C-alpha positions in Angstrom: -0.9 30.3 6.2 0.8 33.0 4.2 0.6 36.6 5.6 1.2 38.1 2.1 -2.1 36.9 0.6 -5.6 37.0 2.0 -7.1 33.6 2.9 -9.3 31.9 0.4 -12.9 31.1 1.5 -14.5 28.0 0.2 -17.5 26.0 1.1 -20.3 28.6 1.2 -22.5 28.7 -1.8 -21.7 31.8 -3.8 -18.9 32.8 -1.5 -15.9 31.3 -3.3 -13.0 33.6 -4.2 -11.9 34.1 -7.8 -9.8 31.4 -9.5 -6.6 33.6 -9.2 -6.7 33.3 -5.4 -7.8 29.6 -5.2 -6.5 26.5 -6.9 -9.9 24.8 -6.5 -11.5 24.1 -9.9 -15.1 24.9 -10.6 -16.0 21.2 -10.6 -14.4 20.7 -7.1 -16.1 23.9 -5.9 -19.4 22.4 -7.0 -18.6 19.2 -5.0 -17.9 21.2 -1.8 -21.0 23.5 -2.3 -23.1 20.4 -3.0 -22.0 18.7 0.2 -22.9 21.7 2.3 -26.2 22.2 0.5 -27.1 18.5 1.2 -26.0 19.0 4.8 -28.6 21.9 5.1 -31.3 19.7 3.6 -30.5 16.8 6.0 -30.5 19.2 9.0 -33.9 20.5 8.0 -35.1 16.9 7.7 -33.7 16.1 11.1 -35.6 19.0 12.7 -38.9 17.9 11.0 -38.5 14.3 12.0 -37.5 15.2 15.6 -40.8 17.2 15.9 -42.6 14.0 14.8 -41.2 12.2 17.8 -38.7 10.0 15.8 -35.5 10.9 17.7 -33.5 7.9 16.3 -34.2 8.9 12.7 -33.5 12.6 13.5 -30.2 11.5 15.0 -29.3 9.6 11.8 -30.1 12.6 9.6 -28.0 14.9 11.8 -25.1 12.4 11.6 -25.4 12.4 7.8 -25.3 16.2 7.8 -22.1 16.1 9.7 -20.7 13.6 7.3 -21.4 15.9 4.4 -19.7 18.7 6.2 -16.7 16.5 6.9 -16.5 15.4 3.3 -16.4 19.0 2.1 -13.5 19.7 4.5 -11.6 16.6 3.3 -12.0 17.6 -0.3 -11.0 21.2 0.3 -7.9 20.4 2.4 -6.8 17.7 0.0 -6.7 20.2 -2.9 -4.6 22.6 -0.9 -2.3 19.8 0.3 -1.7 18.3 -3.1 -2.1 21.5 -5.2 -4.0 19.5 -7.8 -7.6 18.6 -8.4 -8.7 15.2 -7.0 -9.9 12.6 -9.6 -13.4 11.0 -9.6 -12.2 7.7 -8.0 -10.6 9.6 -5.1 -13.7 11.7 -4.5 -15.9 8.5 -4.6 -13.6 6.9 -1.9 -14.3 9.8 0.5 -17.9 8.6 0.8 -16.9 5.2 2.1 -15.5 5.9 5.6 -18.3 7.3 7.9 -16.1 7.7 11.0 -13.5 9.7 9.1 -16.1 12.1 7.6 -17.5 12.6 11.1 -14.0 13.2 12.5 -13.3 15.9 10.0 -16.6 17.5 10.6 -15.7 17.8 14.3 -12.1 18.7 14.0 -12.1 20.6 10.7 -12.5 24.1 12.3 -9.2 23.6 14.2 -7.3 23.6 10.9 -8.3 27.2 10.4 -6.2 28.4 13.4 -8.6 27.8 16.3 -6.7 27.2 19.5 -7.4 23.8 21.2 -8.5 23.5 24.8 -8.6 20.5 27.1 -12.4 20.8 27.2 -12.6 20.5 23.4 -10.3 17.4 23.6 -12.6 15.7 26.0 -15.7 16.6 24.0 -14.4 15.4 20.7 -12.1 12.5 21.5 -13.9 9.3 20.3 -17.0 11.3 19.5 -16.9 10.5 15.8 -17.1 6.7 16.5 -19.6 7.2 19.3 -21.9 9.1 16.9 -21.6 6.4 14.2 -22.2 3.6 16.6 -25.2 5.4 18.2 -26.6 6.1 14.8 -26.4 2.4 13.9 -28.2 1.3 17.1 -31.0 3.7 16.1 -31.3 2.4 12.6 -31.3 -1.4 12.8 -33.5 -3.7 14.9 -31.6 -6.3 16.8 -31.9 -10.0 15.8 -30.2 -11.8 18.7 -30.8 -12.3 22.4 -27.3 -10.9 23.1 -28.5 -7.5 21.8 -31.6 -7.7 23.9 -34.0 -7.5 21.0 -34.1 -3.8 21.6 -36.1 -1.4 19.4 -34.1 1.3 17.5 -36.3 4.0 18.8 -35.1 3.1 22.3 -31.4 3.6 21.4 -31.5 7.4 21.0 -33.1 9.9 23.3 -34.7 13.2 22.4 -31.8 14.9 24.2 -29.2 13.0 22.2 -30.9 13.9 18.9 -31.3 17.6 19.9 -27.6 17.8 20.9 -26.4 16.3 17.6 -28.7 18.6 15.6 -27.3 21.6 17.4 -23.8 20.4 16.9 -24.4 19.9 13.2 -25.9 23.4 12.9 -22.9 24.9 14.6 -20.5 23.1 12.3 -22.4 24.0 9.2 -22.2 27.7 10.3 -18.4 27.3 10.6 -18.1 25.6 7.3 -19.9 28.5 5.7 -17.0 30.8 6.5 -14.3 28.1 6.2 -10.9 29.5 5.2 -7.9 28.0 3.5 -4.9 29.9 2.5 -1.8 29.3 0.3 0.5 26.7 1.8 4.2 26.4 1.8 5.7 23.2 0.3 6.4 22.0 3.9 2.8 22.7 5.0 1.5 20.9 1.9 3.6 17.9 2.8 2.4 17.8 6.4 -1.2 18.2 5.5 -1.0 15.6 2.8 0.6 13.2 5.4 -2.1 13.9 7.9 -4.9 13.2 5.5 -3.3 9.9 4.5 -2.6 9.0 8.2 -6.2 9.6 9.2 -7.4 7.5 6.3 -5.8 4.5 8.1 -8.1 3.3 11.0 -5.1 2.0 12.9 -3.1 5.2 12.7 -6.3 7.2 13.4 -6.7 5.4 16.7 -3.1 6.4 17.7 -3.5 9.9 16.5 -6.5 10.4 18.8 -5.1 8.4 21.7 -4.4 9.8 25.2 -0.7 10.8 24.6 -1.5 12.5 21.3 -4.4 14.4 22.7 -2.5 15.6 25.7 0.2 16.9 23.4 -2.4 18.7 21.3 -3.6 20.5 24.5 0.0 21.3 25.4 0.9 22.7 22.0 -2.5 24.5 21.7 -2.9 24.3 17.9 -3.2 21.8 15.1 -0.5 23.5 13.0 2.0 22.8 15.8 0.6 19.3 16.6 0.8 17.8 13.1 4.6 18.1 12.8 5.0 16.6 16.2 2.7 13.7 15.2 4.6 13.0 12.0 7.9 13.0 13.9 6.5 10.4 16.3 5.4 8.2 13.5 8.7 8.6 11.7 10.6 7.7 14.8 8.5 4.7 15.5 8.9 3.5 11.9 12.6 3.9 12.1 12.7 1.9 15.3 10.5 -0.7 13.6 13.0 -0.8 10.7 16.0 -1.3 13.1 14.1 -3.9 15.1 13.3 -6.0 12.0 16.9 -5.7 10.8 18.1 -7.0 14.1 15.6 -9.9 14.0 16.8 -10.8 10.5 20.4 -10.6 11.4 20.6 -12.7 14.5 20.6 -16.5 14.5 17.3 -18.1 15.4 17.3 -19.5 19.0 16.1 -23.1 19.2 13.7 -22.4 22.1 11.8 -19.5 20.6 8.0 -19.8 21.1 6.5 -18.2 18.0 3.1 -18.7 19.4 3.9 -15.5 21.4 4.5 -13.4 18.3 2.6 -10.2 18.4 1.7 -9.9 14.7 0.7 -12.3 11.9 0.8 -10.9 8.4 -1.0 -12.9 5.8 -0.1 -12.4 2.1 -1.4 -14.2 -1.0 1.1 -14.8 -3.8 0.5 -15.9 -7.3 2.6 -18.0 -9.7 2.8 -17.6 -13.4 5.4 -20.4 -13.7 4.7 -23.2 -11.3 1.8 -25.4 -10.4 1.2 -25.4 -6.7 1.0 -28.6 -4.7 0.5 -29.2 -1.0 3.3 -31.7 -0.2 6.4 -29.5 -0.7 5.0 -27.1 1.9 5.2 -29.8 4.6 9.0 -29.7 4.5 9.1 -25.9 4.6 6.6 -25.6 7.5 8.9 -27.8 9.7 11.7 -25.3 9.3 11.2 -21.6 10.0 8.2 -21.2 12.3 8.0 -17.5 11.7 7.2 -18.1 8.0 4.5 -20.6 7.2 3.2 -21.5 3.7 -0.5 -22.5 3.4 -2.0 -24.4 0.5 -5.2 -23.0 -0.8 -6.3 -25.7 -3.3 -5.7 -23.4 -6.3 -3.0 -24.4 -8.7 -1.6 -20.8 -9.2 -1.6 -19.3 -5.7 -0.8 -19.9 -2.0 -0.8 -18.0 1.3 2.3 -17.1 3.3 1.9 -16.2 7.0 4.7 -14.1 8.6 4.9 -14.0 12.4 6.5 -10.8 13.7 7.6 -10.2 17.3 6.2 -7.8 19.8 9.3 -5.7 19.5 7.9 -4.4 16.2 5.7 -1.3 17.1 2.4 -0.8 15.2 3.8 2.2 13.4 6.7 0.1 12.1 4.5 -2.9 11.2 3.9 -1.9 7.6 7.6 -1.5 6.9 8.6 -4.8 8.8 6.0 -6.8 6.8 7.2 -5.2 3.6 10.8 -6.2 4.3 9.9 -9.8 5.1 7.6 -10.3 2.2 10.0 -8.7 -0.4 12.8 -10.8 1.0 10.7 -14.0 0.7 9.4 -13.3 -2.8 13.0 -12.5 -4.0 14.3 -15.7 -2.5 11.4 -17.8 -4.0 11.9 -16.3 -7.5 15.6 -17.0 -7.5 15.3 -20.4 -5.8 12.7 -21.7 -8.2 13.9 -19.8 -11.3 10.2 -19.0 -11.9 7.9 -16.1 -11.6 6.0 -15.4 -8.4 4.4 -12.1 -7.3 1.5 -10.5 -5.5 -0.4 -10.6 -8.8 0.3 -11.8 -12.3 -0.8 -10.3 -15.7 -4.3 -11.4 -16.8 -5.1 -9.7 -20.1 -2.1 -10.9 -22.0 -3.7 -11.6 -25.4 -7.2 -10.0 -25.4 -8.8 -7.0 -23.8 -12.5 -7.7 -24.4 -15.1 -10.1 -23.1 -16.4 -11.3 -26.4 -16.9 -10.4 -30.1 -20.0 -11.4 -32.0 -20.5 -11.6 -35.8 -23.8 -9.8 -36.1 -24.6 -11.4 -39.4 -24.1 -15.0 -38.2 -24.6 -14.5 -34.5 -21.4 -16.5 -34.0 -18.8 -15.7 -31.4 -15.3 -15.2 -32.8 -12.0 -14.8 -31.2 -9.3 -12.3 -32.1 -6.2 -12.4 -29.9 -2.8 -11.0 -29.9 -0.1 -13.4 -31.1 2.2 -14.1 -29.5 0.5 -13.6 -26.2 2.4 -11.5 -23.6 3.1 -14.6 -21.6 6.4 -16.4 -20.9 6.5 -20.2 -21.2 8.1 -21.0 -17.9 7.5 -24.7 -18.3 4.7 -24.9 -15.8 6.4 -27.5 -13.6 5.2 -28.2 -10.1 6.8 -26.2 -7.3 9.0 -28.8 -5.6 10.6 -29.4 -2.2 14.0 -28.7 -3.9 12.7 -25.3 -5.0 11.8 -24.5 -1.4 15.2 -25.7 -0.2 16.8 -23.3 -2.7 14.4 -20.6 -1.4 15.6 -21.3 2.1 19.2 -20.9 1.0 18.4 -17.6 -0.8 16.4 -16.3 2.1 19.3 -16.9 4.5 22.0 -15.4 2.1 20.2 -12.3 0.9 21.9 -9.2 2.3 20.4 -7.1 5.1 18.4 -4.1 4.2 20.7 -1.8 6.3 23.4 -2.1 3.6 22.2 -0.2 0.5 25.2 -1.2 -1.6 24.7 -4.9 -0.9 21.0 -4.8 -1.6 21.3 -2.8 -4.8 21.3 -5.9 -7.1 18.1 -7.2 -5.5 16.4 -3.8 -5.7 17.0 -4.0 -9.4 15.8 -7.6 -9.4 12.6 -6.7 -7.6 12.0 -3.8 -10.0 12.3 -6.3 -12.9 9.7 -8.6 -11.3 7.4 -5.6 -10.9 7.7 -4.8 -14.6 7.0 -8.4 -15.5 3.8 -8.3 -13.4 2.5 -5.2 -15.1 3.1 -6.3 -18.7 -0.1 -6.9 -20.6 -1.9 -5.7 -23.7 -2.5 -2.4 -22.1 1.0 -1.5 -21.0 4.2 -3.0 -22.3 7.3 -3.2 -20.0 9.4 -5.9 -21.6 12.4 -3.5 -22.1 12.0 -2.1 -18.6 12.1 -5.6 -17.1 15.1 -6.6 -19.3 17.0 -3.4 -18.2 16.3 -4.0 -14.5 17.5 -7.6 -14.6 20.5 -6.6 -16.7 21.5 -4.0 -14.0 20.7 -6.6 -11.3 23.2 -9.0 -12.8 25.8 -6.3 -13.3 25.4 -4.9 -9.8 25.5 -8.5 -8.3 28.7 -9.3 -10.1 30.2 -6.1 -8.7 29.0 -6.8 -5.2 30.2 -10.4 -5.1 33.6 -9.5 -6.7 33.1 -11.2 -10.0 33.7 -8.0 -11.8 35.8 -5.0 -10.8 34.3 -1.6 -12.1 37.7 -0.6 -13.4 37.8 -3.7 -15.7 35.9 -4.2 -18.9 32.4 -5.6 -18.1 32.1 -7.6 -21.3 34.9 -9.9 -20.4 33.5 -10.7 -17.0 30.0 -11.1 -18.4 31.1 -13.6 -21.0 33.0 -15.6 -18.4 30.1 -15.7 -15.9 27.4 -16.5 -18.4 29.6 -19.3 -19.9 30.1 -20.7 -16.5 26.4 -20.8 -15.8 25.9 -22.8 -19.0 22.5 -21.2 -19.8 23.8 -19.5 -22.9 26.7 -21.5 -24.4 26.8 -19.6 -27.7 29.1 -16.6 -27.8 26.8 -14.9 -30.3 23.8 -15.1 -27.9 25.9 -13.7 -25.1 27.1 -10.8 -27.3 23.5 -10.0 -28.3 22.3 -9.7 -24.6 25.3 -7.7 -23.6 24.8 -5.3 -26.5 21.1 -4.9 -25.8 21.8 -4.1 -22.1 24.6 -1.6 -23.0 22.6 0.2 -25.7 19.4 0.6 -23.7 20.8 3.4 -21.6 21.9 5.4 -24.7 19.4 4.6 -27.4 15.7 4.5 -26.5 14.8 2.9 -29.8 16.4 -0.4 -28.6 13.4 -0.9 -26.3 11.2 -1.6 -29.3 13.1 -4.7 -30.3 13.3 -6.4 -26.8 10.8 -9.2 -26.3 9.3 -10.6 -23.2 11.2 -13.8 -23.8 14.5 -11.9 -23.7 13.5 -10.2 -20.5 12.7 -13.7 -19.0 16.1 -15.0 -20.1 17.8 -12.1 -18.4 15.9 -12.9 -15.3 17.0 -16.6 -15.5 20.7 -15.4 -15.8 20.2 -13.5 -12.6 18.6 -16.5 -10.9 21.4 -18.8 -12.0 24.1 -16.3 -11.0 22.7 -15.6 -7.5 22.1 -19.3 -6.8 25.7 -20.1 -7.8 26.9 -17.3 -5.6 24.8 -18.2 -2.6 25.9 -21.8 -2.8 29.5 -20.7 -2.8 28.9 -18.5 0.2 26.9 -21.2 2.0 29.9 -23.5 1.6 31.9 -20.8 3.5 29.3 -20.5 6.2 27.6 -23.9 6.6 26.5 -23.2 10.2 24.1 -20.5 9.1 22.2 -22.6 6.6 20.9 -25.9 8.0 19.9 -28.2 5.3 20.1 -25.4 2.7 23.3 -26.7 1.1 21.3 -29.5 -0.3 19.5 -27.0 -2.6 
């Protein structure tokens, strides 16, 4: 908190500072004041209901009051962390996670500079979830024998309800004088990280685990604790990255028991180019036990299960799964010469549900022509495609070598642009450019073009060898489009989706040709893959 400027007070109706001292807009201020006003009403209701002898209902109302207080703190801190006003969708999302709102109601005052004691740690650790679970027991009658058919009124005592009401009253009083001050860029980054981390239930459990809480007591304050926390997560993620790189780099032992894997990551992929059949997956599923493909009886999608070892820590799990899945989808796109992604464009020719002629009551169709769809041929995904995929997966460079992975970073970017191209947003030129750079970087990485030599000569030679574009005039057209894009933005307007797809196919054919050549040099690493 800056010492040059006085702190800005938010949260108490009528107590907000002038706009010059506070980046919070009038709309967001109304949201915060509205949360605290509702908290007061809920507390009043809790007190009335408690006097009527309905402790379980009073407990629920007090918990709701705490949630409103927590929501106000989340909104306020988020504005100061991001230095921008939250949008409506983000604000709506904050109403979804009950435990997170309770957590911020309990811990929010600590962000104002309050020192942390071991007694506070013991009181608050796990309290948010305890409150939420107790509230649920007091709301819903049990329906099974395992739950004892207990009545909700028996789940919460008068003492429990009174304690939570007093806690909510205390927190509401603190919220009324809640202070935020101008943050440095570093403080903004840390607070933004903390808000995102506590939005993740898995990370939240680690943040409020024993080791983290003990460190909070040792450091004495939240402002010292958050940088330590982020450093712990960063170190764990880096270790997870190193671990998964080691796992990818070493040959697979024959006696590995993948049933002892720690994690299973399930991802659904979609195809815009191939029909999906069950039989080819039988061959794949006999090969790498740490990647299994599941048929889901839908012609345009399938499930891939990635098994990850226990050497991957929880904090590094997201990154490890991201590496594996990107590696797999890159290999599959190259190996099949098709288009697979986490999702595919849907509204490629129309943006409406229906159009009715009001005079005739007839439904008519008006669509974009041509549709923003590539005709990939819609052949069935074959065992040969998966053999090619296995070859590509084995030959793709390791993520620890940025120069070697550069062609495939461009390639993945091109796939991403293809997946987002529809009637609402057009990315044909972006996809074309990404694939153009993928081919150029690949030819450099695999010594088919030396940067000091003219690229045009190498491009014509490679494309002619691939036999996908035999006409010199066509090759000259694609080379010119790629070269001009960087200098003349108007070129983007003349590039079509078909041309972007052709550039992708050039990349696919080049990488397959290169991987086959490399596989011939290293046959021991690629069992059965040379048949692809």
